[in-house]
N, C-alpha and C positions, 0 to 999 in steps of 0.2 A: 465845220472849218474847212473848205480846201484853199492851202496857202503852196503859193508858188513862188521860189526863192533864187535866185541867181545870187550862183556863188563867187567869189570872187578870190583866187591865189590859189586856187587847188584844180585838180585835173579834171573835178564832174563842177559839171556846168552850168544844174542846175537841179536843183532838191524837191519834189511833189509830197507836201502831207494834209493829211484826212485827220482831225483834232476835231472829234468829240465828245461833249461835257468837260474841259480838259483833261482830255484820257489821246493822247497815238493811239489812233485807227489804223492809218500808212502811211511809212514810207516809202519813197521809190527815186533813187539817183540815179539822174540822167549824163553816165562820163566815170569815171573813174578808176577803182581799182575794183573793176565786178561783183567776186565771191565778197570779200570786205563787206563794199556799203549791202550786201545783200544779208547780210551777218548780226549789220548794222541796225538796218533797218525791222531785220525780227528782233534784238533783242527786246529794241525801242518799243516792238509794237503791244499797246494793253498801258504804258505808264506812262506814270502823269506829269505833262509836259511841263511841272515845278521840275524835279527825278530828273529828266532828259536833261534838261540844262544846265542844272550840279550837275549833275556825272561828264557831260562831255564837255560842255566851255571851257577854253582854252590850253582844251589837247592841239598839241605841232603836232607834225609832219616833216623828220627831218631840219631842216633851217629856218622852213615857213613860219612863220608866225602865227600859222591855220590851220588847219584838217577841215575835211568833210565834214568829221564828227562833233569840230566845233564852229563848222559854218551851218549845221542842222542847230544847233546850239544857240546860235543865233538866230537862226530864220525864225526860231518859238520864241524868240527874247519878244522881236520883232514882230509876232502874231499877238501878243500878249498885251 
């Protein structure tokens, strides 16, 4: 399953995600902090969708109510 998620409240504008059999296969952030987001993408590759959600949901960025990792969790929750 390919997911295109428009982020809200973050520097990144979009997240492209590939999930197969409940496992994250690929994550690409459009915009945002390039190095950090590439690192997050590599860390979640091969993880179960539910585990990614559990680890990243409610992560905040500074004074914002969300973050790029939180938006990734929201995208995966929506896809479930």
